[in-house]
mmCIF file of the C-alpha atoms, coordinates in Angstrom:
data_MODEL
# 
_entry.id   MODEL 
# 
loop_
_atom_site.group_PDB 
_atom_site.id 
_atom_site.type_symbol 
_atom_site.label_atom_id 
_atom_site.label_alt_id 
_atom_site.label_comp_id 
_atom_site.label_asym_id 
_atom_site.label_entity_id 
_atom_site.label_seq_id 
_atom_site.pdbx_PDB_ins_code 
_atom_site.Cartn_x 
_atom_site.Cartn_y 
_atom_site.Cartn_z 
_atom_site.occupancy 
_atom_site.B_iso_or_equiv 
_atom_site.pdbx_formal_charge 
_atom_site.auth_seq_id 
_atom_site.auth_comp_id 
_atom_site.auth_asym_id 
_atom_site.auth_atom_id 
_atom_site.pdbx_PDB_model_num 
ATOM 1  C CA . MET A 1 1  ? 152.067 53.890 110.310 1.00 0.00 ? 1  MET A CA 1 
ATOM 2  C CA . ALA A 1 2  ? 148.349 52.887 111.891 1.00 0.00 ? 2  ALA A CA 1 
ATOM 3  C CA . SER A 1 3  ? 146.151 49.794 110.729 1.00 0.00 ? 3  SER A CA 1 
ATOM 4  C CA . THR A 1 4  ? 143.093 50.584 109.476 1.00 0.00 ? 4  THR A CA 1 
ATOM 5  C CA . TYR A 1 5  ? 140.538 47.418 110.133 1.00 0.00 ? 5  TYR A CA 1 
ATOM 6  C CA . PHE A 1 6  ? 137.105 45.992 109.355 1.00 0.00 ? 6  PHE A CA 1 
ATOM 7  C CA . ILE A 1 7  ? 134.065 46.940 111.362 1.00 0.00 ? 7  ILE A CA 1 
ATOM 8  C CA . ASP A 1 8  ? 134.985 43.529 113.936 1.00 0.00 ? 8  ASP A CA 1 
ATOM 9  C CA . GLN A 1 9  ? 137.999 45.331 115.047 1.00 0.00 ? 9  GLN A CA 1 
ATOM 10 C CA . SER A 1 10 ? 140.048 42.441 114.372 1.00 0.00 ? 10 SER A CA 1 
ATOM 11 C CA . THR A 1 11 ? 140.761 42.136 110.938 1.00 0.00 ? 11 THR A CA 1 
ATOM 12 C CA . PRO A 1 12 ? 143.699 44.826 109.376 1.00 0.00 ? 12 PRO A CA 1 
ATOM 13 C CA . ILE A 1 13 ? 143.395 45.935 105.722 1.00 0.00 ? 13 ILE A CA 1 
ATOM 14 C CA . VAL A 1 14 ? 146.433 45.425 104.186 1.00 0.00 ? 14 VAL A CA 1 
ATOM 15 C CA . ALA A 1 15 ? 146.436 48.698 102.005 1.00 0.00 ? 15 ALA A CA 1 
ATOM 16 C CA . SER A 1 16 ? 149.278 51.469 102.721 1.00 0.00 ? 16 SER A CA 1 
ATOM 17 C CA . TRP A 1 17 ? 147.212 53.980 100.345 1.00 0.00 ? 17 TRP A CA 1 
ATOM 18 C CA . LEU A 1 18 ? 143.956 53.201 102.423 1.00 0.00 ? 18 LEU A CA 1 
ATOM 19 C CA . ASN A 1 19 ? 145.908 53.833 105.640 1.00 0.00 ? 19 ASN A CA 1 
ATOM 20 C CA . ASP A 1 20 ? 146.802 57.193 104.218 1.00 0.00 ? 20 ASP A CA 1 
ATOM 21 C CA . VAL A 1 21 ? 143.456 58.103 103.529 1.00 0.00 ? 21 VAL A CA 1 
ATOM 22 C CA . ASN A 1 22 ? 142.360 56.996 107.005 1.00 0.00 ? 22 ASN A CA 1 
ATOM 23 C CA . ASN A 1 23 ? 145.099 58.705 108.760 1.00 0.00 ? 23 ASN A CA 1 
ATOM 24 C CA . TYR A 1 24 ? 144.298 62.152 106.442 1.00 0.00 ? 24 TYR A CA 1 
ATOM 25 C CA . VAL A 1 25 ? 140.423 62.091 107.279 1.00 0.00 ? 25 VAL A CA 1 
ATOM 26 C CA . TYR A 1 26 ? 140.529 60.843 110.946 1.00 0.00 ? 26 TYR A CA 1 
ATOM 27 C CA . GLN A 1 27 ? 143.690 61.997 112.526 1.00 0.00 ? 27 GLN A CA 1 
ATOM 28 C CA . GLY A 1 28 ? 145.772 64.865 112.511 1.00 0.00 ? 28 GLY A CA 1 
ATOM 29 C CA . ARG A 1 29 ? 143.494 67.231 111.793 1.00 0.00 ? 29 ARG A CA 1 
ATOM 30 C CA . GLN A 1 30 ? 142.455 69.926 114.316 1.00 0.00 ? 30 GLN A CA 1 
ATOM 31 C CA . ARG A 1 31 ? 138.916 69.963 115.231 1.00 0.00 ? 31 ARG A CA 1 
ATOM 32 C CA . GLY A 1 32 ? 137.084 72.288 117.394 1.00 0.00 ? 32 GLY A CA 1 
ATOM 33 C CA . THR A 1 33 ? 133.119 72.672 118.194 1.00 0.00 ? 33 THR A CA 1 
ATOM 34 C CA . VAL A 1 34 ? 131.631 76.448 119.147 1.00 0.00 ? 34 VAL A CA 1 
ATOM 35 C CA . THR A 1 35 ? 127.672 76.730 120.478 1.00 0.00 ? 35 THR A CA 1 
ATOM 36 C CA . ALA A 1 36 ? 125.696 79.004 118.887 1.00 0.00 ? 36 ALA A CA 1 
ATOM 37 C CA . ALA A 1 37 ? 124.027 81.737 120.599 1.00 0.00 ? 37 ALA A CA 1 
ATOM 38 C CA . ALA A 1 38 ? 120.884 83.550 119.406 1.00 0.00 ? 38 ALA A CA 1 
ATOM 39 C CA . SER A 1 39 ? 120.713 84.698 115.966 1.00 0.00 ? 39 SER A CA 1 
ATOM 40 C CA . GLN A 1 40 ? 124.689 84.598 115.411 1.00 0.00 ? 40 GLN A CA 1 
ATOM 41 C CA . THR A 1 41 ? 126.029 84.226 112.172 1.00 0.00 ? 41 THR A CA 1 
ATOM 42 C CA . VAL A 1 42 ? 129.850 84.959 112.481 1.00 0.00 ? 42 VAL A CA 1 
ATOM 43 C CA . PHE A 1 43 ? 132.104 82.212 114.378 1.00 0.00 ? 43 PHE A CA 1 
ATOM 44 C CA . THR A 1 44 ? 135.108 82.278 115.508 1.00 0.00 ? 44 THR A CA 1 
ATOM 45 C CA . VAL A 1 45 ? 137.051 78.716 114.206 1.00 0.00 ? 45 VAL A CA 1 
ATOM 46 C CA . PRO A 1 46 ? 139.056 77.840 117.520 1.00 0.00 ? 46 PRO A CA 1 
ATOM 47 C CA . PHE A 1 47 ? 142.117 77.222 115.121 1.00 0.00 ? 47 PHE A CA 1 
ATOM 48 C CA . ILE A 1 48 ? 143.838 78.903 112.313 1.00 0.00 ? 48 ILE A CA 1 
ATOM 49 C CA . TYR A 1 49 ? 143.524 77.873 108.997 1.00 0.00 ? 49 TYR A CA 1 
ATOM 50 C CA . ASP A 1 50 ? 144.157 78.699 105.360 1.00 0.00 ? 50 ASP A CA 1 
ATOM 51 C CA . VAL A 1 51 ? 141.515 80.590 103.907 1.00 0.00 ? 51 VAL A CA 1 
ATOM 52 C CA . GLY A 1 52 ? 140.614 79.569 100.124 1.00 0.00 ? 52 GLY A CA 1 
ATOM 53 C CA . ALA A 1 53 ? 142.730 76.467 100.418 1.00 0.00 ? 53 ALA A CA 1 
ATOM 54 C CA . ASN A 1 54 ? 139.515 74.030 101.224 1.00 0.00 ? 54 ASN A CA 1 
ATOM 55 C CA . THR A 1 55 ? 140.656 72.815 103.716 1.00 0.00 ? 55 THR A CA 1 
ATOM 56 C CA . LEU A 1 56 ? 138.140 73.717 106.105 1.00 0.00 ? 56 LEU A CA 1 
ATOM 57 C CA . ASP A 1 57 ? 134.819 71.305 106.992 1.00 0.00 ? 57 ASP A CA 1 
ATOM 58 C CA . VAL A 1 58 ? 131.937 73.147 108.833 1.00 0.00 ? 58 VAL A CA 1 
ATOM 59 C CA . PHE A 1 59 ? 129.259 71.121 110.469 1.00 0.00 ? 59 PHE A CA 1 
ATOM 60 C CA . ILE A 1 60 ? 125.586 72.253 112.284 1.00 0.00 ? 60 ILE A CA 1 
ATOM 61 C CA . ASN A 1 61 ? 124.585 69.935 114.396 1.00 0.00 ? 61 ASN A CA 1 
ATOM 62 C CA . GLY A 1 62 ? 126.434 66.845 112.167 1.00 0.00 ? 62 GLY A CA 1 
ATOM 63 C CA . VAL A 1 63 ? 125.487 68.302 109.063 1.00 0.00 ? 63 VAL A CA 1 
ATOM 64 C CA . ARG A 1 64 ? 128.034 69.499 106.742 1.00 0.00 ? 64 ARG A CA 1 
ATOM 65 C CA . GLN A 1 65 ? 127.436 73.042 105.511 1.00 0.00 ? 65 GLN A CA 1 
ATOM 66 C CA . VAL A 1 66 ? 128.507 74.232 101.776 1.00 0.00 ? 66 VAL A CA 1 
ATOM 67 C CA . LEU A 1 67 ? 131.315 77.309 101.351 1.00 0.00 ? 67 LEU A CA 1 
ATOM 68 C CA . GLY A 1 68 ? 130.043 79.532 99.651  1.00 0.00 ? 68 GLY A CA 1 
ATOM 69 C CA . THR A 1 69 ? 126.378 78.846 99.628  1.00 0.00 ? 69 THR A CA 1 
ATOM 70 C CA . SER A 1 70 ? 126.373 77.935 103.512 1.00 0.00 ? 70 SER A CA 1 
ATOM 71 C CA . TYR A 1 71 ? 128.959 80.176 104.690 1.00 0.00 ? 71 TYR A CA 1 
ATOM 72 C CA . LEU A 1 72 ? 132.083 82.629 103.468 1.00 0.00 ? 72 LEU A CA 1 
ATOM 73 C CA . GLU A 1 73 ? 135.384 82.112 104.699 1.00 0.00 ? 73 GLU A CA 1 
ATOM 74 C CA . THR A 1 74 ? 135.864 85.668 106.365 1.00 0.00 ? 74 THR A CA 1 
ATOM 75 C CA . THR A 1 75 ? 139.129 85.401 107.769 1.00 0.00 ? 75 THR A CA 1 
ATOM 76 C CA . THR A 1 76 ? 141.731 82.745 109.205 1.00 0.00 ? 76 THR A CA 1 
ATOM 77 C CA . THR A 1 77 ? 139.907 82.534 112.277 1.00 0.00 ? 77 THR A CA 1 
ATOM 78 C CA . THR A 1 78 ? 136.410 83.465 111.847 1.00 0.00 ? 78 THR A CA 1 
ATOM 79 C CA . ILE A 1 79 ? 133.376 82.102 108.695 1.00 0.00 ? 79 ILE A CA 1 
ATOM 80 C CA . THR A 1 80 ? 130.239 83.935 108.062 1.00 0.00 ? 80 THR A CA 1 
ATOM 81 C CA . PHE A 1 81 ? 126.718 82.011 107.889 1.00 0.00 ? 81 PHE A CA 1 
ATOM 82 C CA . SER A 1 82 ? 123.987 82.787 105.245 1.00 0.00 ? 82 SER A CA 1 
ATOM 83 C CA . GLU A 1 83 ? 121.564 82.622 108.094 1.00 0.00 ? 83 GLU A CA 1 
ATOM 84 C CA . ALA A 1 84 ? 121.920 82.194 111.902 1.00 0.00 ? 84 ALA A CA 1 
ATOM 85 C CA . ALA A 1 85 ? 122.501 78.778 113.047 1.00 0.00 ? 85 ALA A CA 1 
ATOM 86 C CA . PRO A 1 86 ? 119.777 77.620 115.156 1.00 0.00 ? 86 PRO A CA 1 
ATOM 87 C CA . TYR A 1 87 ? 120.028 78.691 118.618 1.00 0.00 ? 87 TYR A CA 1 
ATOM 88 C CA . THR A 1 88 ? 122.667 76.386 121.131 1.00 0.00 ? 88 THR A CA 1 
ATOM 89 C CA . SER A 1 89 ? 123.207 74.383 117.763 1.00 0.00 ? 89 SER A CA 1 
ATOM 90 C CA . VAL A 1 90 ? 126.854 72.444 118.008 1.00 0.00 ? 90 VAL A CA 1 
ATOM 91 C CA . VAL A 1 91 ? 129.149 74.098 114.962 1.00 0.00 ? 91 VAL A CA 1 
ATOM 92 C CA . GLU A 1 92 ? 131.927 71.946 114.454 1.00 0.00 ? 92 GLU A CA 1 
ATOM 93 C CA . PHE A 1 93 ? 135.268 72.747 112.546 1.00 0.00 ? 93 PHE A CA 1 
ATOM 94 C CA . ILE A 1 94 ? 137.462 70.615 111.286 1.00 0.00 ? 94 ILE A CA 1 
ATOM 95 C CA . GLY A 1 95 ? 140.809 71.931 109.495 1.00 0.00 ? 95 GLY A CA 1 
# 
């Protein structure tokens, strides 16, 4: 198991539950980005995810989007935004 460290990078946090949370959040999850085209609302997620399992996080230029409000999970490989993402914005997927 990897250790979690304080910001100074020299002091390990000795708490297995916190290390487990850190590993889940920052490791072992699939990631991918797509650059938005003009007027684009439908995006292909660069990996397969479990629709309806609330396992996909979506960001536009670093701002987290809200499932059901900002976007819908259309299929296991696509999402549809309620409004077009800004042209050339970076859409990030973490699942």
